[in-house]
N, C-alpha and C positions, 0 to 999 in steps of 0.2 A: 332923733326923737327919743330913743332909748336913754341917751345921756341926760336929756332934759327931765325925763320922768324920774330917773334915778336921783338926779340932783335935787329935784323937787321933794322926793320922799326923804332924802337925807336931811334936807332943810327942815322938814316938818318934825322929824325925830329930834334934831338938835334943838329946835325951838321948844318942843315939848319938854325935853330934859331941862333946858334952861328955865322954862316956866315953873317946873316942879321945884327946882332948887332955889329959885329966887322969889317964889310966890309967897306973899304974906297971908294968903288965904288958907282956910282949913283944908284937910285932906279931901273931904267930900267935894268942896268947891273946886279944888285943884283937879280932881278926877273928872268932874263935869266939864271943866274948861278943856281938859285934854280930849275928852270925847267929842266936844264941839270942834276942836281943832282937827281931829282925825276925820270927822265928817266933812268939814270944809275941804280938807286935803283930798278925800275921796271924790268929792264933787268936782274939784278942779282937775283931778286926774281923769275922771270920766269925761269932762269937757275936752281935755287934751286928746283923749282917745277918739272922741266923736269928730274933732277937727281933723285928726290924722286920717280917719276913715273917709271923710268927705274929700280930703285932698287926694287920697289914693284912688277913690272912685273917679274923680275928675281926671287924674292922670291916665287911668285906664281908658276912659272915654276918649281922651286925646290920642292915645296910642292907637286905639281901634280906628279912629277917624283917619289918622295919618296912614295906617296900614291900608285902609280901603283906598285912599288917594294913591298910594304907591302901586297898589295892585291895578288900579284903573290906568294909571300912566304906563305901567308895565304892559298891560294888555294892548293899549294903543300902540306902544312901541313895537311889540311883537307883530301886531297886524300890519304896521307900516313896513317892517322888515320882510314880512311874508309877501306883501305886495311887491316890494323891491325885488325879491328873489324870483317871483313869478315873472316879472318883467324881464329880468336878466335871462331867465330860462327861455322866454319867447325870443329875445334877441339872439341868443345862442342857437336856437332852432332855426331861425331865419338865416343866420350866417352859415350854419351847417348845410342847409338846403341850397344856398347860393354856391357854396364851395362844391357840393355834389354836382350841381348843374354845370359848373365850370369844368369839372373833371370829366363829366360825361361828354360835353361838347368837345373837349380836347381829345378824348379817346376817339370820338366819331371822326374828327378831323384827321387824326393820325391814320385811322382805318381807311378813310377815303383816299388819303395821300398814298398809302400802301397799295390800295386797289388800282389807283391811277398809274402807279409805277409798274405794277404787274401787267396792266393792260398795254403799256407802251412797249 
């Protein structure tokens, strides 16, 4: 955008100088023509600035929308992973309880076996 505006301004200046040098009109007419050229140049530059501002505003809106979408997807992903983790914890707790029960049964059986041996 900056290069376009710079090129545009250089073009206006080159055109103005060429107009002064090649103009068959009087100095007053030439100055008036230069003023009108500068005004047109300013108007076009203002139009370019307005277009750039509109584009930037649109891009910012799109970025904000995409950010919200990503945050939403991220939140859903975090919630899904949290649920997966809770399920895994529940499975681990059940497995631990089962292992504990197996160990307790095994210990009781060994104690019973020892008591039977001692009774014999």
